[in-house]
C-alpha positions in Angstrom: 101.2 140.6 82.4 97.3 140.9 81.8 95.5 137.8 82.9 94.1 137.1 79.1 97.7 136.4 78.3 98.4 134.7 82.0 95.8 132.6 80.8 96.5 132.5 77.3 100.1 130.7 78.4 98.7 127.5 80.2 98.5 124.2 78.8 96.2 121.3 79.9 97.9 118.9 77.9 98.6 117.0 81.0 95.7 117.3 82.5 94.4 114.0 82.0 97.3 112.4 82.0 97.7 113.7 85.9 94.4 112.5 86.9 95.2 109.1 85.1 98.1 108.3 87.5 95.6 110.2 91.1 93.3 107.4 90.5 96.0 104.9 90.3 96.1 103.9 86.4 99.8 102.3 85.5 102.6 104.2 84.7 102.1 101.9 81.2 98.3 102.8 80.1 99.0 106.3 80.7 102.3 106.4 79.3 100.2 105.5 76.0 97.5 109.0 76.8 100.3 111.0 76.0 103.6 110.9 72.9 105.1 113.9 76.1 107.9 111.6 77.4 108.1 109.6 80.1 110.8 111.7 82.2 108.1 115.6 81.3 105.3 112.9 82.5 106.8 112.7 85.8 108.2 116.6 86.2 105.4 117.0 85.7 103.4 115.1 87.8 106.4 116.6 91.2 105.5 120.2 90.4 101.1 119.7 90.9 102.4 117.7 94.5 104.8 121.0 95.0 101.3 122.5 94.2 99.7 121.3 96.0 101.7 121.1 99.4 102.7 124.2 99.1 98.1 125.2 98.8 98.6 122.9 101.8 100.5 125.4 103.7 98.7 127.8 103.3 96.2 126.8 103.8 97.7 126.5 106.9 99.1 129.5 108.1 95.4 130.7 106.7 93.3 128.2 109.5 91.6 126.5 106.1 91.2 123.6 107.3 88.6 122.0 104.0 91.5 123.0 101.3 94.0 121.6 103.5 92.7 118.5 103.9 91.9 118.5 100.6 95.5 118.8 99.3 96.8 116.8 102.0 94.6 114.3 100.5 95.0 115.3 96.6 99.5 115.0 97.5 98.3 111.9 99.1 97.4 110.1 95.7 100.1 111.4 93.9 102.3 110.1 96.1 101.6 106.4 94.9 104.4 104.8 95.0 
């Protein structure tokens, strides 16, 4: 797959929803931001947390403490409940 094809497959539709979750917005308010089913919103947020953990672990392995800290903070904000 070429970089252009990959870029065209990306979907940022739930970015604002995920960001609002990390800011602490109540889930009932988040659901008003999108017509996506609640289960898909939860799955998206869970996948973002998993990606943060993987990047955090990679940062630890390569010795990038700044990136490790950023991913740790992001993961904590996502796992607020």
